[in-house]
N, C-alpha and C positions, 0 to 999 in steps of 0.2 A: 580571609575573603568572605565577608558576610553580605547577605542580600539586603540591599537598602531600598530598592524600588522595583516595581514591575509596571512597565508601560505597555498599553495595548494600542495597536495601530491597524491600519488596513493595508493589504497588499493586493495588487490587481495585475493581471496579465492576460491580454486577449489571446484567444486560441487561433491557430492557423486555420483550422476548419472546425465546425460545430462538433461537439462530443455527444454522441447519441448512443444510449443503451435502452434496454427494455424498461428502465426506471425513469429516465429523464433525458433532456436535451439542454446542453450548456454552450454558450457562445464565448464566455469570458470567465476566467478564474477570479473570484472575488473572495478573498480569505482574510483571516485575522493574523497579524504578526504580533509577536510578543518579544519584548526586550527586558531582560532581567539584569539590573544594575547591582554592582557590589561596591563595597567601601574602598576598594583599591583602584576604582576606575574601570574595571573590566565590564564588558557587556556580553551576555549570552543571548542568542536569538533562537526563536522557535516560530512555528506556524500551525494554525488550526484551520481545517477545511470544513466549513459548515455544509454537511450533507444530510439534510433533513430526512430524506427517504431512507437513510441507512442508520445514522446515529441519533436522529431526532433533534439535531442542533442547528441553530441559525447563527448568523454573525452577532446579532444582539444577545442571544442567550450565552454564546461563548464569552463575549466581553463581560457580561454581568457575572458569570460564574467565576471568571478570573478576578475581577475587581472586588466582588462582594464575599467570596468564599475562599478561593485559593490564595490570593495575595495575603490576606490577614493571617493565614495559617502558617506561612513560611517566612515572612519578613523577619529579618534579624538572625536567621539561621546561618551557620557556617557551611559553605559549599562542601567542605571536607566531610561533613556529616550527611553524606548523600542518601544513605539508607533511611535515616530518620526523616530527611526532607521528603523522600518518596512516600514514606508511611503517612506523614501528615497530608501530603498532596492527595493521596488516594482517599483518605478519610474526610477531606474537607467538604466534599459534596458527592452525592450519589450519581453514578454514571457520568454524563458530561465528559466522555472520553476524549473528544477532540480538544476541548479546553485544557484538560490535564496533559495531553500529549504535547501541546505547544510549550507549556511551562517545563515539562519533563525534559524535552530536548534542549531547551535553553540552559537548564541546570547542568545537563551532561556536557554541553558546549563549554560552560564555565569550569566544570570539573577537569576536563582535559586541558583547558588553557592553564589551569592552576599548575599543572605539571609540564606545561609547554610540549604537549604530545598530541598528535592527531587522534581524534576520538576512536577511530576504528582500532588503533593499537591499544588504547586503554581498555577497550571492550574485549580484546582477544587477538586481533590482528591476524586472522587466518589467511586473508588474501588481500591484494591491493587493487585488483580489477574485477569488474562485474560485466556481464553481458545481459542487457535488458531486451525484452520484447517491445513492440509498439502496438497500440490499440487500433483496430479497424472498426470504426463506428458502424452501427446497424443502419443500413439504407437499402435501396433496391439492389438487386444482384449486380447489375452492370456497374453501379457506382462503387460498390464494395470491391469488385474486381479491379477497377481502376485505382482505388485507394491502396489496395494491396500491392499492385505492381509499382506504384509510386513509392511505397515504403521500402520495397526491395531495392529500388533504384537509389534510395537514400542510404542504403547500406545495412538495413535491418534483415536479419535472417530468421527471426522468430516473430510471428504475427499472432496477436491475440484478437480473435474474431468475435465481435459482439453479435449476439442473436437474442431470440426470446420474445420479440414483438410479433412475430408471424410464424408460429410453430409449423404450419403446413409448408412454408417455403424455406425454412431454415436449413434443412439438409441440402437442398439444391444450391443455396448460397455458398455453403462450405465446399461442396463438390466443385462448383465453378471456380472458386478461389484456388483450390488445390490444382485444378487443371491449368489455371493461368500461371501460377508461380512455380510449378514444378515440384518434384519430390525432395529437392535439397533444402527447401524452406520448412521450418518447424511451424506447425499450426496448433494453436490453443484455442478452444472454444469457450466462451463465457455467456451463459444464458441469463445471468442476473435474475434468477428466481422465476424466469418467464415460462417454464414448462410445468405440466403436471408430472407426477411420477411415471405414468404410463406413456405419456408423450415423450418423456425423456428416454425411456428404454427404446421406444420405436425409432426415434431420431438417431440416437447413438448407434443402435444396431444397424441402421441403414447406412450410416457413415462407415461403420466397420465393414459392412458387406461391399461398399464401394471402394474399399482399400484406400481411404483418405489418410490413414496413418496419423490420426489426431493424437497429440501427446497427452491431452487431458481435456476434461469438460468441467468447467467451474460453476458451482452453485446452480444446478439445473432446476431445483424446486425451491419453494418458499423457505425462508431461513428457519422457521420453527417447525417444519415438517420433517423431523428426524426419521420418522418411520418411512417417509417417502425417500429420503436420502439413502436409508438402508436398502430399500427396494431397488433403487437405481444402481447402487454400488454392487449389489449381489447379482444383478441380472445383466450386467454389461462387462466387457473385457477392458474397456478404456478406463484409465484412472480418473476418479472423481475427486475434485478439489473443493473443499469446504471453504467458503469465504464469509458471507454474511451470517452463517450459522455459528461462527467462532469469533467472539470478542475477547474472552478471558482465558486464562489457564484452565479454569474449571470447565469452560465450554469445550476446550480442546480435549480434556480428559473424557468428557461425555461422548464426544464424537468418536474417540478412539475405542472406548468401552463398547459402544453400540455398533462399531464397525460401519459407521454411517458415511465414511469417506476414506479415500486412500491417501490423500494429501491435505495439507492445511495452508491457507493463505493468511499470513500475518500482515496486518496493517497497523501502523502506529496510531492512526486515528480511531481504531477500534479498541486497541489494548489500553489506551491511555498513556502511551509513550514507550520508551525503550526499557524501562525497569520491568514492567509487566511482560513486555514482548520477550525478554530474555527468559523469564520463567516459562512462558508458553513454548518457546523453542526447545528448551531443555526437556519438558514433558514429552514433546513430540519425538525428540531424538531418543529418549530413553525407551520409547515404545516402537522405534523403528519406522517412524512416520516422517517423511521428508517435508520440508516447508518451502513455500514461495514467500518472497517479500513483495508486497504490493503497495499501492498508494491510491488515494482518492484523486480528485482533480486538485493537484497541489503544485505549487511553484518549486523552484530550485531550493528554497529554504528548507522545507520539511522533507522533501525528497532526498536532499543531501544527508540529513540526519538518518533517514532510513537506509541510505547507501552505506553509511559508516557502520550501522548496526549489522547489515547483511554481510559486509566484508569481514566482519569479526566472527561470523558463525559458520561452522562447517556444515551444519544441517540446513542452511539456506541454499538450496540447490537450483532454484528457479527465481528469476528476477523480473518483476513487472514495475519498473520505475521509469515510466516514459513521460511523466508530467512535464519536465523541461523540454522534451522533444515535441510536445504538442503546443507549446507556447511560441508566440512570435518573437519574444525577447526575454532575457533573464531580468528579474527585478532586483538583483543584487550581485555584487562582484565577489568572486572567490568561490570557495567550496570545491568539491570534486569536479573533475573535468568530464563533461558530458559531450562525447563526440560520436554522433550517430548511435549505434547500439552499445558502444563501449563506455563504461563509467570507470574513471581512474581516480583513486585517492591521491591526495598530495601530502606533502610533509608539513603543511601548515597546522598549527595547533588548533585544538577543538574541532569544530565542523569545518573551519577554514575560511570563514567570511571576513572581508575587510569592512569594519564598521567605523 
């Protein structure tokens, strides 16, 4: 099974409601799909999310990176030589992690198909089902409460509350949501780098004093302010989750050594795909640090690849794979079953799509 061609296309999915964070507002997912063809007629599929404010990539840059650098480096290689493929993929171009992730997951799709096995089983097969949270976009308090209640009505028991655009009012937003949804709902708070270290401590401590019982606070300060992350982690009781601060296994080791966070969020768009994500997860597990699997604004294509990866890993204890739940419709048939908060792997080979 040798790679004969890599085709780049577009994938689009309108969102049910605008996705708003401290970094951006998005109305429709417009990503890059990748199809890797082999000499025996098989096709592997992947997806890249152009998130300029986080990875620095655009649709145009992703397509160019794949066509001009990644494709020439791996054409003709045998899918069974997956470690060598991933080594060439990583060295083909500096950074461009979303472009690499799209090709990486398509290769893994083909590798599992080669053995007619679901990808999550090839990767370890730890579990068959996952429970995801759902994002509550940052808005005025009344709208966020309304959206939170609607999410609970849809069957979600874990809410990821976006804040960071208005530090003065963020604590009040979270407190209002807790009062509205009750104590049985798990709340996660994501500031998307929107606070300073001192603001973070003040806000988190006020949430602790109000007994909001927040499970974690994600990336409270700027991604490269590791001293600030250290300060927040040391001066609060709530678990701090590093997201934008961690792209690579090396970044994870730095966060762990500096005690700059309690938890780490793995996203395939940051790591460059499953191959590096496995290394990152193993480093975290070896150091007693639990991980979340997250996603950018992605369709069912790449979120399904992330779900397979998460289902294979014991150390992935938190799931933030709500991309398909935010979309009006699925852009592709097959893959894991997304039913409200529950994600269930199927017995279909590879990632499981019908192409």
